[in-house]
Each structure stands twice: as C-alpha cells, then as structure tokens.
N, C-alpha and C positions, 0 to 999 in steps of 0.2 A: 095301261102302255103295256101289257102283256103281250098284244098283239103288233106293237110297234116293231119293224123290222130292222131300225136305229137302236135298239136294244137288244133284240132277240139275235140278233147276228154278229154280235162280238163278245168277248169273257168278260168286257169290264159291264159289259150291258145286262148280260145273265145273272154277274154279281149282284146286281140292283135289282132285279127282279126276284132272285131269290131271298135277299134281306129285303123285299118287302112282303114276301110271302111269309116271311118266320113271323115278321111283326103283325101280321093277320092272323096269324093261329094265336100269339099271346091275346090279341083282343078280342079272338073270335072265341078264346079257351081259357079266358082268364080265371076263371073259377077253379079248373081243373087243375091250372099251374100251381095257384093258392093252395092249393090242397096238395100237392105232389110236390111241391118243396121239403126238406126237411129241417127243423127247426135251426141247427146248425149253419144250414145254408141260407136263412133270410136275410140276416144281416148283409152278408157279402151280396149277395145276390141284389139286392137293396141297392147295394154302394155302387155295385155297376150299372144297373137300373138308369140310378140318376147320372151317373157317367155319360152313358150311351146317349141317356135324353140332353145332353148337351153339346154332344156331339151333334146330334140332330138339330138341334137349335140353331149351332153354327152354319151347318149346312143347308139348311133354310134361307137364310138370312143369305149366303153366300149366294143358292141358286135367284134369290131373289135380284140382289145387287147384279147378276150376269142381267138377267132379263132388263132390271132397265137399264146397262149399257147396251145391250142389242137393242133395244128399242129405239135408244136415242140416234143410235148408228145408223139404223135405219130408215129415220125421217131426215130428212132433205134438207140440209143447212139452209138458213135464210141469210148467212153470211154470205155469197156469192149471188144473194138475188138484187 
C-alpha cells in the first residue's frame, strides 16, 4: 500500500500509511513496548488499546461493507436482461 499513489499523494492517505506504520512498530517491538511502559501507565494504555481495537474492528467492517457494495455496483444487473 505504501507504493499506491492514491494513498501517498493526499493527506488522508498519508495519515493512513503513518497509522499503519505505527501499528507495525507495536507488532514488531511489542516486547520492548511492554518493557518500556511504566507501571502507572499500563492500565490506561490497556484501556486505550482496547478502545482502538474496537475502532479498528469497526473500520474493518465498514471497509468490507463498502467492498461488497462496490462489487455489487460493478456487476451488470440481470433485471434489464
């Protein structure tokens, strides 16, 4: 996706790419993140992570829904045949 000009060449697309890069850092360096977060920040960070996980889940559902809708629109209708 990083090479896709439709994402790279506009602010919203670049924000999506930066967000994905940040998530990749967490995936790649999870152990270091766990070791770095001070004890008093663990619970609030866990709550934020759970909240953002919910937001990501909703985004995934909405993307799938739009993909299905776009696919349906691209298919010729059998009603006019």
